[in-house]
N, C-alpha and C positions, 0 to 999 in steps of 0.2 A: 424588433425588440427595442425597448424604451431604453434610455440612457441609463437608468439606475439598475434594470437587469443586467445591461451590458456590463457595466461595472464591476457587479456581483459576479458574474459568470468568469470575469477577467482576473479576479482576486483570490488571494490564497484563502480567505475565508470562504468564499463561493466554492471552492474547490473542496475544502474539508467538510462544508456542508454537505454537498453532494455525495463525497465518499462516505459521511455518517449515514445518510439515507438508502442509498444504494446497499452498500455491505451490510447495514445494520438489519435491513430489510431482507437481506439475504440470509442472514443469520436467524433471522424470525421464521424464515421459509424451512430452513436447514434443520431447526428444532422444533417443528409443528407438532409433532407425535409426542411431544411432552406437555407437562401443564402450563398454563398461560403464567405464571410467575418465572419459570425459567426460561421459557422461551422468550420472554420480554427481557430477562436479566441477560442472555446471550447476544439477544440484538443492541441493546444498548452498549455492552462490553465490546460487541465486535464494531459496532458504529464509532465509539470512542477510539479505538484501536486504529480502525481506517483512517479517520480524521488525522491523528498523530502521525501515521506512517504516510500520510499525503504530504504532510507538513515538511516532514525531514528526509523523504526520500531523494528529492530532486537534489537538495544540497549536499548529501551524503554522497550521491555519484558524482557530483562535481569536484567534491574535495578528493575522493578515490582517485578519481580520473586524473587528476593532477601528480598524483603521486607513482603512478606506472608510467612506464614506457614501453614502446614496441607490443608484441603480442600479448604480454601479461595485461595491458592498458585494455585490452577488448575483452577478457575474460574477469578478471579478478574483480573491479570494481562492482559489477553486477553480482557475482557469487557471494563478496561479504555482505552487500546490503540485504541479499535474499535472507542469507543463512542469520543474520541479525533481524529481520522483518519473521522469519519462521519462528524463531527462538522466540522472541516477544508475544507473538499471536498464540503460539502453543500454551507456554508458560502461564499466561495470563489467562486464558480460557480455563486452563486445568487448575488454575487456583480459584477461579470463579465458579467452578463446578459446571460449566456448560456441558449438557448432556451429549451433545454430537459433536464433538472437538475437531475430528477429521473432516466431518460434511461442513461445517462452520467456516473451518480455515481454508478450505480447498480454493474456493472461488476468490476470495481477497489475495490469496498468496499466487494465483495464476495471474492477476491483474497486476498486482505489483511486481511480479517477476518479468511479465512483457513489459511493463513499462521500464523497470529498470535496464533491460536488455537493451530496450531500444533507444532509450535516451543514452544511454553509454554509448552505443554504437554510433550516434550522431554526433557526440562529442570525439570519439575516436576517429571519426571520417573527416571532421572538421580539423582535428591537429594534423591528420596525414596531408592536406591540401595545404595547411600553412606553410609560409616560405621558411 
């Protein structure tokens, strides 16, 4: 891997671009039975939402993890982050007129839920090991 590609892959912008392409592509697929303009609109909307969620999910989990202790620290931060992500995804797609809202948000929500839970768990374990 070249130095420039390696820097891009490690940057927030690189992660946002990958999220845009991957989840925007998923939205295109999920809306493939509809007209091209509606399919493209769903793809762009989902791509932009995924890029934004990627940008903010890590810092949101970190902030929330600092606010809770004990068993609440294990479940509450990812639950809040996922509730916010789901609300944002559903509301924006409904406003945008995405034809297949449930199919469009299913995979991005699964990915963000998995990330939030795993990242929060890693923070929780690190806190448990701290002296």
